[in-house]
N, C-alpha and C positions, 0 to 999 in steps of 0.2 A: 504494500500500500504506500503511495506517495506521501510525503510529509504534509502537503496541504490537505490531502484527503484525510489523513490521520488527525490533523488538527480539527477539521470540521466534524468528524465522527466523535472524537473524544469530547469536544466542546458541547455537542448536542446532548450527549449522555450526562455530562458533569455540570453543565451550566447552572442548573437549579441549585445544586449544593454549593457551588462556588459563590453565587449571588447571595445565598442564605448566609454563608459564613462571613462574607464581607459586610453584609448588612448589619450583622452583630457588632462589627467594629465601627462602622461609620453611621449607623442608625438612619439610613436613608436608602430606600430601594432604588431610586433613580441613580444616585451616585454609585451604588454598589454594582448596578448593571453596567455602567460606564467603565468601572474598574475591571470588571470581568471581561468586557470587550477589549480593554487595553492588554490584558493578559493574552487574549486570543491573537491580537496583532503581534505581540512579542513572540508568540509561538510560530506564527507564520513567517516572521523574520529570521528566527534562530534555528528552528528545527531542520529546514532544508540544508543548513550548513553543518549543524552539530549532530543531526540525526534525531529520531524520535526517542525521547527518554524511556527508560525501562518502566517507569510509572508516570505516564503522561498526565493522568488526571491529577495526581499529587503535584506535578510540576505546575500546572495551571493554577491549582489552588494556592500553592505557595507564592507564586508570582502575584496573583491578585491580592493576597493578604498583605504582602510586603508593600504593594502600592497603596493599599488602604492605610496601613500604619504610617507611611510617609506623608500621606495626605493629612491625617490627623495631626501629625507633628508640625506640619506647616501652618496649620490654622492659627489665627491670632488668639483663639481661646484655648490654646494648648494647655495652659495651666489647669483650667477647669476640666478639660478632657482627661488630663493626666490623673487628676483626683478621682474621676469617675471610673476610668478604665484601668489605671494602675499598671501593674506588671503585664496585663494582657496586651499592651502595646508592643512589648518585646517578645512575648511568648505566644501571642495570638490565641490566648486561652481565656475563658471566662474566669473571673475570680471565684473562689469557693463561696458558696452560699449555704444557708441553713437548708437541710433536706426537707422537702415538702413532697409527700407521696402523691399529691394531686397535681404537681407541677411537672410537665413533660419538658425535659431539657434536650431539645432537638432543633437545630437551626432551620432545617427544611420544613418542619411543622410550623415553626414561627412564620416562615415565609408564606406558607399556605394560608394561614389566618390573616396575615397582613394583606396579601393580594386579594382576598375575598372579603375584605372588611365592608360592613354594611354602609359605611359612609360613601361608598362608590355605587354608581348605578349598576344594574345587572350587566349591561353591555360592557361597561368599563371593567367590571370584575372578570368577565369572561376573557376579554382581550388581554388584560394584564396577567391573568393566570396562564393563558396559553403562551404568552411571551416569556414570563419568568420561570414557570414551572414546566411548561410543555416544551420549551426550547425552540418554539416556532419563530420564524422571522416575521416582520410586519407584512411582507408580501404574501407569505404562506397563510397567515390568518385572514388577510383580505380575500385571497382566492377561496379559502374554505367557506367564508360567509358571503361571498359574492358581493362585496362592497368595495368601493375605491380604496386603494392603499393609503392615501392621505387621511381618510376617515379613521382607519385603524390607528395610524400613527398619532393622530390627534387624541384619540381615546386613551392610548397608552400614556402619552405625555401628560394629559389632564389628570389621569388617574394618579400618576406619581406626584403631581403637584398637590392634588387633593389630600393624599395621605400625609404629605409633608406639612401642609397648611393645618390640617386637623390634629397634627401631632400624634398620629397613630403609633402607639408603642410597638416595638418589634418583640412580641411575646406571644406565648400561648395563653389565652385566658383560662382561668380555672374557677371552680365553683359554679354558681348559677349562670354566670356570664358565658362559660364555655358552651353550654347547651344551646344558648341563643345564637352564639357566633357560629357554632358548628352547622346549624341549619343553613347559613349563608354559604359555607364551604361546600356542603353536599349539593345545594341547589346549583352552584356553578358547574360542578362536574356533571350533574344530571342534564343540565341544559346543553352543555357541549356534546354529550353523547347523543341526545335527542336530535340535535341538528345534523349529526352525521348519520343517524339511523333512519330518519325520514326528513330529508331536506325540505325546508319550507319554500325555497325558491330555486330557480335554475333548471338546468336540463337533466340533472342526475337525480335519481331516486335515492341513492346512497352516497355518502362521503366517508368511506371506510377509515381514512386517516384520522378524522375527528373522533370516530368511535374508539380507535386505538389509543389516541391521546387521553380521552376521558377514562378508558379502562385502565391505562397505566397509572393515572393520577389516583383512581379509586384504590388500586392495589397498594400504591405507596402509602396512602392515607390509612388503609387497613393495617399495614405493617407498623405505622407510627402510632396508631391509636387502637391497639388490640382489644382494649376493654370497652370500646364503644359499640354496642350492638347495632345501632343504626348505620354505622359506617360499614359493617359487614353486610347489612341489608342492602345498601346501595351497591357494594361490590358484587353481591350475589345477583342482583337484578341486572347489572351490566354484563356480567359473564354469561348469564342465560340468554339475554337478548342478543348479545353479540354472536352467540353460537349459531344463530339462524342466518347470519349475513350472507353466506355463499348461496343459500337457497332462495333469497328474497328478490333476486333479479334473474331474468332470462338471458340468453346469449346476446341479445342486442340491447340489454340494459333495461328492458321493460319490467315493471313491478310484477312479482308473483305473489299472490295473496296467500295467507296462511293455509287455507284449505287445499291449495294446489301445490304447495311446496314439497319437494323431494326430501323427506326427512333423513334419508341416507347422507345427504350433503350437510346436515347439521354437524357442527364441531363438537364431538362428544368429550373431548378434553375440556373445553370451556364449560360444557354442561356439568362435568364432574367437579370442576372448580367452583361452579355456581352452587351446587348442592353442598359442598364443603363450607362455603361462606355462609350459606343459609342456616347451617347448624349453629352458627355463632350469632345469628341475627336476632333481633327482638320482635316487637309488635308494632313498630312505627310504620309510617307510610311507605318508605322504601322497602322495608321488610315484607309488608303485605303485598306490594307489587311483585317482589321477588317470588313470593309464594304462588302468586298467580302464574308467573312465567314458568315456575317449576311444574305446575300442572300441565302446561303445554309440553314441556320437555319430557315428562314421563309418558305421555301418550305416544304409542308406537305409530298410530295412524290418527288422522284428524277425527275420524268417527269415534275413536276411543277416548277423546278428550272429556274430562270430568267437568262438564259445564255447570253442574249444580254447585260443586265446590267453588268454582271460579265466581259464580254469581254471589255466593255467600261471602267470599273474600272481598268482592267489590262492595258489598253492603257494609262490611266492617270498615273498609277504607273510606266510604262515603260518610260514615258516622264519625270517623276520626278526623278527616279533612274534607268537609263538604265542598263539592266542586261540581259545576255543570258537566265538565268533561268526564269526571269519575262517574257521574250519574248516567251519562251516555254510554260509557263502557259497560256499566252494569246492565243497561238495557240490552246491549248486544249479547251479553252472557245469558240473560233471561230468555232472549229469543231462541238461543240454542238449546237451553235446558227445558223450556216450557212451550216454545213455539212462537212464531212472529206475532200472532194475535195478542199474546200476553205482553209483548214488549212494545207494540205500537203506541198504546196510551202513555207509556213511560217516556217515549221519544217525543210524542206530541206535547207533553207537559213541559218540555224544555224549549219549545219554539219561541217563547216570549223572553227567554234568558238573554239579557243584553250581551253577556260575554260570548254567546254563541251566534250572534247576529251575522258575523262574517266567517264563521267556522265551517269549512267545507264538509267536514265529516258528519255534521248534523243532517243535511239533506242526503248525503251519501248513505248513511245508515238507514234513514227513512226510506230511501229508494230501494234498498236491499229488502227491507221488510215488506214493502208494498209488492215487490216483484215476487217474493215467496208466497204472498197471499193471492197472487194472480191478478193484481191490479196494475197491468203493464203500462198503460198510458200515464197514470199518476207516477209510477216509478220512473219512467223515462224522463218526465219533467224534473223530478228531483235530481237525477244524475246530471242533467244538463245544468241545473242550478249549481250543483256542487262543482262541476267543471269550470263554471264561470268564477267561482270563488277561490279555487286553489291557485297558488303562484308557482307550483312545480309542474314543469312541462310533461314529465313522465306520468304523473298522476292525472293531469288533465286528459292526456291521451287515453288512459285507462277508463276514465269516467265517460268520455265521449263514446268509447267502444261499447261500454255497457248500455248506454242510451240507444246506440244504433241496433244492438242485438234485440232490445225490447221493441224498437220500432219495426224491425223486420220479422219479429216473431221467432227469432232463432235463439233467444235467451234460454239457458237451461232452467 
């Protein structure tokens, strides 16, 4: 492997830990990222001449830390920083503190909670997390979300400024504050995965790279917080959902619905990982969704799916976190367990929900129920309405195809 390629590969793997370690010294994620980039530039300059070090990650870490220490020393407030940091300036180590069993001493986990701080908007948290923890470039994030690169760049810059302005501490919260902050962290990872699993816009139904980034972050978080059941619930959910990726699209990229998927193409390693994580999960919203995904994973065929259990799990989820989307998903499960006639009133009751006014899956589900009840013309109109609402080209084509089948009388 060439030196430049080695630099790029190692930096992608180690960048989050480097930024986290440097942030502990300079207490500013923006400056820490710049110093990590400085270390990357130094590697690009030196490794082609000196060769790739035996421990390249350690080399980058040491270089970034030394630059951070030099920066702190050069600041006019050096005396105050010296009193705060003490010998850590020379040893790049945290001073000993009283042991607190509820305090997690890990720089990477501190960075996770900092990047996902609620002071930032959801879009800013996602962009900053993918940048600092996912190791993605601004261009890669922009391509993944189909937005202009300057937009992502602005989000990242503003996010760093907002954290600095708010004086967000570089720490893992503990006690009651940890639970509240953890929700924000889990939400960011979940949103990143969902955008990859069912893209809201663009020509592609799937964006596997985003799924992989979210799954990697979930695994890291589960390793850093082994005592948090809902972290394992999210990890289980993403493992099980990701296991279907290969079967969710056809040869030309068109969506393949769950009923039509070749389950032999499901990734059984990911399914086993999901089951293992589920054993450590709790009873929170991500854990319940993981239990639903596990029902699908256990079914050898679509016809063997335990829809009654899935409907019951959705009922528990709706009681825990009431949501029109959860209610719609429960209606789908009820339709499979009890028939479309039992589910149609549940879907019709959601028609007035403001949150679902532009949600294409509402008319899509209603169209499916009407088609199963033999009301073809009404179903066709619902699929056309759903096609007009979706922003994903692959999904729009699928919905138009369903409508054409109904119009021609060829629908199954």
